[in-house]
C-alpha positions in Angstrom: -34.0 -78.5 23.1 -30.7 -77.2 21.6 -29.1 -77.1 25.1 -30.3 -80.7 25.9 -29.1 -81.9 22.5 -25.7 -80.3 23.1 -25.3 -81.9 26.5 -26.7 -85.2 25.3 -29.0 -85.8 28.3 -32.0 -84.2 30.1 -31.5 -82.4 33.4 -32.2 -84.4 36.5 -30.3 -82.6 39.3 -33.1 -80.2 40.4 -36.0 -80.1 42.7 -38.3 -78.0 40.5 -38.5 -78.5 36.7 -40.3 -76.2 34.2 -41.0 -77.2 30.7 -43.3 -76.7 27.7 -45.0 -79.3 25.6 -42.8 -78.7 22.6 -39.6 -79.3 24.5 -40.9 -82.4 26.2 -41.9 -83.9 22.9 -38.7 -83.1 21.0 -35.8 -85.4 20.9 -33.4 -87.3 18.6 -35.1 -89.4 16.0 -38.5 -90.8 16.9 -37.8 -90.6 20.7 -39.1 -87.8 23.0 -37.1 -86.3 25.8 -39.8 -87.0 28.4 -39.1 -90.7 28.0 -35.6 -90.2 29.4 -37.1 -89.7 32.8 -38.4 -92.8 34.7 -42.2 -92.8 35.1 -41.8 -92.3 38.9 -39.2 -89.5 38.6 -41.7 -86.7 39.4 -43.7 -86.6 42.6 -46.0 -83.8 41.6 -46.9 -82.4 38.1 -48.8 -79.2 37.6 -50.4 -78.7 34.1 -51.2 -75.1 33.5 -54.0 -74.3 31.0 -55.0 -77.9 31.2 -58.0 -77.4 29.0 -55.8 -76.9 26.0 -54.8 -80.6 25.6 -53.9 -82.3 28.8 -57.4 -83.7 29.3 -58.1 -84.8 25.7 -57.8 -88.6 25.3 -56.4 -88.3 21.8 -53.7 -85.7 22.6 -50.0 -86.3 23.0 -50.3 -84.4 26.3 -52.5 -87.2 27.6 -49.8 -89.8 26.7 -47.2 -87.8 28.7 -49.6 -87.6 31.7 -50.3 -91.3 31.6 -46.6 -92.1 31.3 -46.0 -90.2 34.6 -49.1 -91.7 36.2 -47.3 -92.4 39.5 -47.1 -88.6 40.2 -49.9 -86.6 41.7 -51.2 -84.4 38.8 -52.9 -81.0 39.3 -54.6 -79.3 36.3 -55.2 -75.5 36.4 -57.5 -73.6 34.1 -59.8 -70.6 34.1 -62.0 -72.1 31.4 -63.1 -75.7 32.2 -66.8 -75.4 31.6 -67.5 -75.6 27.9 -69.0 -78.7 26.4 -65.8 -79.2 24.3 -63.8 -79.2 27.5 -65.9 -81.9 29.3 -62.8 -84.2 29.4 -61.1 -81.7 31.8 -63.3 -83.3 34.5 -63.1 -86.8 33.0 -59.3 -86.9 33.5 -58.6 -84.6 36.4 -61.8 -85.2 38.4 -63.8 -82.7 40.4 -62.1 -79.4 41.2 -60.3 -79.4 44.5 -60.4 -75.6 44.6 -62.2 -73.0 42.6 -62.0 -69.2 42.6 -64.4 -67.1 40.5 -63.8 -63.9 38.7 -66.2 -62.0 40.9 -64.3 -63.2 44.0 -61.0 -62.1 42.4 -62.6 -58.6 41.8 -64.2 -58.3 45.2 -61.0 -59.4 46.9 -58.9 -56.9 45.1 -56.8 -59.2 43.0 -58.5 -58.3 39.7 -59.7 -55.1 38.2 -63.5 -54.5 37.9 -65.0 -53.4 34.6 -68.0 -51.7 33.0 -69.6 -52.6 29.7 -70.5 -50.0 27.1 -72.9 -51.5 24.6 -73.1 -49.7 21.2 -75.7 -50.5 18.6 -76.0 -48.7 15.2 -78.6 -48.5 12.5 -76.2 -50.4 10.2 -75.7 -53.5 12.4 -77.3 -55.4 9.6 -77.6 -54.6 5.9 -79.7 -55.5 2.8 -78.4 -54.4 -0.5 -80.4 -51.7 -2.4 -79.8 -50.6 -6.0 -78.6 -47.1 -5.0 -75.6 -48.6 -3.3 -72.5 -49.4 -5.4 -70.8 -52.8 -5.5 -67.1 -52.2 -5.6 -66.0 -55.9 -5.5 -67.6 -59.3 -5.5 -71.2 -60.3 -6.1 -73.8 -59.2 -3.6 -76.8 -61.5 -2.9 -80.0 -59.6 -3.6 -82.4 -59.8 -0.8 -79.9 -61.3 1.7 -79.8 -59.7 5.1 -76.1 -59.5 6.1 -75.7 -59.8 9.8 -72.9 -59.1 12.3 -71.2 -62.5 11.6 -71.0 -61.7 7.9 -69.4 -58.3 8.1 -65.7 -58.1 7.2 -65.8 -61.8 6.3 -68.4 -61.9 3.5 -69.1 -58.2 3.1 -67.3 -55.0 3.9 -68.9 -51.5 4.1 -66.1 -49.1 4.8 -68.5 -46.3 5.9 -69.8 -48.6 8.6 -66.3 -49.3 10.0 -65.5 -45.6 9.8 -68.6 -44.7 11.8 -67.8 -47.3 14.5 -64.2 -46.2 14.8 -65.3 -42.5 15.2 -67.8 -43.6 17.9 -65.1 -45.4 19.7 -62.6 -42.5 19.5 -65.3 -40.2 20.9 -66.1 -42.5 23.8 -62.7 -43.7 25.0 -59.8 -41.7 26.4 -57.2 -41.0 23.6 -54.3 -41.9 25.9 -55.7 -45.1 27.3 -54.1 -48.4 26.2 -56.6 -50.3 24.1 -57.0 -53.8 22.5 -59.3 -53.9 19.5 -60.5 -57.4 18.4 -61.4 -57.5 14.7 -63.0 -60.2 12.4 -59.9 -61.0 10.3 -56.3 -59.8 9.9 -57.4 -57.7 6.9 -60.1 -56.1 9.0 -57.6 -55.4 11.7 -55.5 -53.5 9.1 -58.6 -51.5 8.0 -59.4 -50.6 11.6 -55.8 -49.6 12.3 -55.8 -47.2 9.4 -59.2 -45.7 10.4 -58.0 -45.1 14.0 -54.8 -43.4 12.8 -56.9 -41.3 10.5 -59.1 -40.0 13.3 -56.5 -39.9 16.1 -55.5 -36.8 18.0 -51.9 -38.0 18.4 -49.4 -37.0 15.8 -47.4 -40.2 16.3 -47.7 -42.5 13.2 -47.5 -45.6 15.6 -50.4 -44.5 17.8 -52.3 -47.5 16.5 -50.6 -50.6 15.1 -51.7 -54.1 14.0 -50.5 -57.2 15.8 -51.5 -60.4 14.1 -49.9 -63.7 13.0 -48.9 -62.1 9.7 -47.0 -59.3 11.3 -44.2 -61.5 12.5 -41.2 -60.0 14.3 -42.4 -56.4 13.8 -45.7 -57.3 15.5 -43.9 -58.8 18.4 -41.8 -55.6 18.7 -45.0 -53.5 18.8 -46.5 -55.9 21.4 -43.5 -55.6 23.7 -43.6 -51.8 23.4 -47.3 -51.9 24.2 -46.7 -54.1 27.3 -44.1 -51.6 28.6 -46.0 -49.5 31.1 -43.4 -46.7 30.8 -44.2 -46.3 27.1 -47.3 -44.6 25.7 -46.8 -45.6 22.0 -48.3 -47.7 20.6 -51.5 -46.8 22.5 -53.9 -49.0 20.5 -53.4 -52.5 19.1 -55.7 -54.1 16.5 -55.8 -57.8 16.2 -58.0 -60.7 15.2 -57.1 -63.9 17.2 -53.5 -63.5 18.3 -54.0 -61.3 21.4 -57.0 -63.1 23.0 -54.6 -65.2 25.2 -51.2 -64.9 26.7 -50.9 -61.1 26.7 -49.8 -59.6 30.0 -50.4 -55.9 29.5 -51.3 -54.6 33.0 -52.3 -51.1 31.9 -55.0 -52.1 29.4 -57.9 -49.7 30.0 -60.2 -50.7 27.1 -61.2 -53.9 25.4 -63.1 -53.3 22.1 -65.1 -56.0 20.4 -65.6 -55.4 16.7 -66.3 -59.1 15.9 -68.7 -61.7 17.4 -67.2 -63.9 20.1 -69.1 -67.2 20.0 -66.9 -69.3 22.3 -67.4 -68.7 26.1 -63.8 -69.8 26.6 -62.5 -67.2 24.2 -64.8 -64.5 25.6 -63.4 -65.1 29.1 -59.9 -65.0 27.8 -60.5 -61.7 26.0 -62.1 -60.1 29.0 -59.1 -61.4 31.1 -56.8 -59.2 29.1 -58.2 -56.2 31.0 -58.4 -57.5 34.5 -54.7 -57.1 35.4 -54.0 -54.7 38.3 -52.1 -51.5 37.7 -51.4 -48.4 39.8 -54.2 -45.9 39.2 -56.3 -48.3 37.2 -59.5 -48.7 39.1 -61.6 -50.3 36.3 -61.5 -51.0 32.6 -64.1 -50.6 29.9 -65.5 -53.2 27.4 -66.8 -51.5 24.3 -69.2 -54.0 22.8 -70.3 -53.3 19.2 -71.4 -56.9 18.5 -73.8 -57.9 21.2 -71.3 -60.0 23.0 -72.6 -58.8 26.4 -75.2 -61.7 26.2 -72.4 -63.9 27.5 -72.6 -62.2 30.9 -76.1 -63.6 31.3 -74.9 -67.2 30.6 -74.6 -69.3 33.8 -71.2 -70.4 32.5 -69.9 -66.9 32.5 -69.0 -67.0 36.2 -71.0 -69.9 37.5 -69.8 -72.9 39.5 -67.9 -75.6 37.5 -70.1 -78.3 36.2 -69.6 -81.4 38.4 -68.8 -84.8 36.8 -71.7 -87.3 36.6 -71.7 -89.4 39.7 -71.9 -93.2 39.6 -73.9 -95.4 42.0 -70.6 -96.3 43.8 -70.0 -92.7 44.6 -67.1 -92.2 42.1 -67.2 -90.5 38.7 -67.7 -91.9 35.3 -64.6 -91.7 33.2 -65.2 -92.5 29.6 -63.1 -95.1 27.9 -60.4 -93.7 25.6 -61.7 -93.6 22.0 -60.3 -96.0 19.4 -57.6 -94.5 17.4 -59.0 -93.1 14.1 -58.6 -95.4 11.1 -56.8 -94.0 8.1 -59.1 -92.5 5.5 -58.9 -91.2 2.0 -57.5 -87.7 2.0 -60.3 -85.1 1.9 -60.6 -83.0 -1.2 -59.5 -79.4 -0.9 -62.4 -77.1 -0.1 -63.5 -74.8 -2.8 -61.9 -71.3 -2.6 -63.9 -68.8 -0.6 -65.5 -66.2 -2.9 -64.0 -62.7 -2.6 -65.4 -60.4 0.0 -68.2 -58.2 -1.2 -67.3 -54.5 -0.9 -70.1 -52.0 -0.9 -70.1 -48.2 -1.1 -73.2 -46.7 0.4 -75.3 -44.3 -1.6 -74.8 -40.6 -1.0 -76.5 -39.6 2.3 -76.7 -43.1 3.7 -73.4 -42.8 5.6 -74.5 -39.5 7.1 -77.7 -41.1 8.2 -76.0 -43.8 10.4 -77.1 -43.4 14.0 -76.1 -45.2 17.2 -77.4 -45.9 20.7 -75.3 -46.8 23.7 -75.9 -48.1 27.2 -73.6 -48.7 30.1 -73.7 -51.8 32.2 -72.3 -51.9 35.8 -70.6 -54.7 37.6 -72.7 -55.9 40.6 -71.4 -57.3 43.8 -72.8 -60.7 42.8 -70.6 -60.8 39.8 -73.3 -60.0 37.3 -73.7 -56.9 35.0 -76.4 -54.4 35.9 -78.1 -52.0 33.5 -78.1 -48.3 34.5 -81.7 -48.6 35.7 -80.8 -51.7 37.8 -77.7 -49.9 39.2 -79.8 -46.9 40.1 -82.4 -49.1 41.9 -79.7 -51.0 43.8 -78.0 -47.7 44.8 -81.3 -46.3 46.0 -81.9 -49.4 48.1 -78.4 -49.3 49.7 -78.2 -45.6 50.6 -80.4 -45.8 53.8 -77.6 -47.9 55.3 -75.3 -44.9 55.2 -77.5 -41.8 55.9 -81.1 -41.2 56.8 -81.8 -37.8 55.5 -80.2 -35.0 53.4 -78.9 -33.2 56.5 -76.9 -36.3 57.5 -75.6 -36.6 54.0 -74.5 -33.0 54.0 -72.7 -33.5 57.4 -70.9 -36.6 56.2 -69.9 -35.1 52.9 -68.7 -31.7 54.2 -65.8 -33.3 56.1 -63.1 -35.0 54.1 -62.6 -37.8 56.6 -66.2 -38.8 57.0 -66.7 -38.4 53.2 -63.8 -40.8 52.6 -65.4 -43.4 55.0 -68.8 -42.9 53.2 -67.2 -43.5 49.8 -65.2 -46.5 51.0 -68.4 -48.1 52.4 -70.3 -47.4 49.2 -67.4 -49.0 47.2 -67.6 -52.1 49.3 -71.2 -52.4 48.3 -70.3 -52.1 44.6 -70.8 -48.3 44.2 -67.3 -47.0 43.7 -66.3 -43.5 42.6 -66.0 -44.6 39.0 -69.5 -46.1 39.0 -70.9 -43.0 40.6 -69.0 -41.0 38.0 -70.8 -42.9 35.3 -74.1 -42.2 37.0 -73.2 -38.5 36.9 -73.1 -38.7 33.1 -76.4 -40.6 33.0 -78.3 -37.9 35.1 -76.5 -35.2 33.1 -74.7 -33.8 36.1 -71.1 -34.0 34.8 -70.5 -30.4 35.9 -71.8 -31.2 39.4 -70.5 -33.2 42.3 -70.8 -36.8 43.4 -72.8 -35.3 46.3 -75.4 -34.3 43.8 -75.6 -37.9 42.5 -76.3 -39.3 46.0 -78.7 -36.5 46.8 -80.5 -36.9 43.5 -80.9 -40.7 43.9 -81.9 -40.6 47.5 -84.0 -37.5 47.7 -84.7 -36.5 44.1 -82.7 -33.3 44.7 -81.8 -31.3 41.6 -78.1 -31.3 40.8 -76.2 -28.0 41.3 -73.1 -27.2 39.2 -69.8 -26.9 41.0 -69.5 -23.3 39.7 -72.9 -22.4 41.2 -72.1 -24.2 44.5 -68.8 -22.4 44.8 -70.3 -19.0 44.0 -73.0 -19.6 46.7 -70.4 -20.5 49.3 -67.7 -17.9 48.5 -69.0 -15.0 50.6 -69.8 -17.1 53.7 -66.5 -19.0 53.5 -64.5 -15.7 53.3 -66.3 -14.0 56.2 -64.0 -13.0 59.1 -60.8 -14.1 57.4 -57.6 -12.1 56.7 -56.8 -11.3 53.1 -54.3 -14.1 52.7 -56.7 -16.6 54.1 -59.4 -15.3 51.7 -57.0 -15.8 48.8 -56.5 -19.4 49.8 -60.3 -19.9 50.1 -60.7 -18.6 46.5 -57.9 -20.9 45.3 -59.5 -24.0 46.9 -62.9 -23.1 45.4 -61.3 -22.6 42.0 -59.6 -25.9 42.1 -62.8 -27.6 43.1 -64.7 -26.0 40.2 -62.0 -27.1 37.7 -61.1 -30.6 39.0 -64.0 -31.8 41.1 -64.6 -33.0 44.7 -61.4 -35.1 44.7 -59.5 -31.8 45.2 -61.1 -31.6 48.6 -59.7 -34.9 50.0 -57.5 -34.8 53.0 -54.4 -36.0 51.1 -54.8 -33.2 48.6 -54.2 -30.4 51.2 -50.4 -30.6 51.1 -50.2 -30.7 47.2 -52.6 -27.7 47.1 -50.4 -25.7 49.4 -47.3 -26.5 47.4 -49.1 -25.5 44.2 -50.3 -22.2 45.7 -47.2 -21.3 47.6 -43.4 -21.8 47.4 -43.6 -24.6 49.9 -45.3 -25.7 53.1 -43.2 -23.4 55.2 -44.2 -20.4 53.1 -47.9 -21.6 53.3 -47.8 -21.8 57.1 -46.1 -18.5 57.4 -48.9 -16.8 55.5 -51.9 -18.8 56.7 -51.0 -19.9 60.3 -50.2 -23.2 62.0 -50.9 -26.5 60.3 -54.0 -27.2 62.4 -55.3 -23.7 61.5 -54.7 -24.4 57.8 -56.6 -27.7 58.0 -59.4 -26.0 59.9 -59.6 -23.4 57.1 -59.6 -26.2 54.4 -62.4 -28.1 56.1 -64.3 -24.9 56.8 -64.5 -24.1 53.1 -66.2 -27.5 52.6 -68.8 -27.0 55.3 -69.8 -23.8 53.5 -69.8 -25.6 50.1 -72.4 -28.2 51.3 -74.5 -26.0 53.5 -78.2 -26.0 52.6 
């Protein structure tokens, strides 16, 4: 606006024009800059996030669109399906193109996710006389529910327990967004995270809310910088649910209910950005928000406008402008939040349960049991018996093709890794997950598998080759089956020797070294 005011006229000598609502509506006196363009000046108008106002009859955006009615107008939005957004269809009509979240994930444009649901024994609360009221007036007999916490009532021990659970479950160096009930709640959670963090940096976790102003924006920009690791965790209430492009977000944490499907989608969208090395992100749900995944509006088809007998669509008449009314009286002040300190022993008695949901190929979440059942049903497409699985798994090339095929069906390495935890085989191999699911085979630890293979893998080899076999087995035990991939051979040789030339001088020609590397694996997975 300042540049336009200085020049005294709006720009007209371009082919593409970008603007925001505030600039278009500003202008000298009562006039608006958009009126300086003739109604037929633009041929094509794109309205991004059109659900925010462009379709509302009463909005100023609508007046702008109607002023430029000769132009073709295209509205774009990811959230057109809520009842409050029905006017999106009324103005723009039936979608000309639609692309769902599940398609974006399956096509590789968005990052898949898993959902970790956490419930505790203090998800609701009824006051008892042995608890101490620190502030406010508690309602005797009232059952305080999730929607009441950190708005009507605060129990610090409850928040502390949830934060400790979160810190235990998530990676300490993973960039994380935590959504809290209020700005004050975001401050409390920030302090608790910093209290329990492993990092020594005081800015490991910071709050970014409307009240944090320029400092909050500074923290946000540092968080969005993928080359920076601090801050690692941001707490917020409403501010970061939209418009935050932080591609390396690994965790979305819900510590407050999310009642709006639009907001829920926007929050989940903060984690779907692609980033190198980011194969999925995790939603930590402490508030039962996962119910939205079962709502047809989560990733269903857009609701079509009501058809008329003539084959068109009904467009409601614009409402009459509201008549002036008497000013409403100020609402009574909200009573101060009730603060409770639990009686001795109650905080220690808080318990929790957690469950992991997986993302299915149909775009719907699956429980661990459903995922296991789906995996069991899919495995016969890839191998018929345990011998075939061993043959495929013992060669890095056929193993890679097997894993790629499973990933296409929705069973990627990360999902199989989660299943490893569920069957308590974290010290085993992904081979053991597949063998357990398909044939009920008992998992074997990597240590035991390596010990069993060592003698046979060393037989007939020279001392230097035996030393390399021992090195490969040790790396497998420490790091897992990924160390046996074909593309890991060169890094392993560089790690063990002074370089590839030195490795080949001690072990033989490149083809001999690869044969040795694959041979170790055949012994590892021999029956």
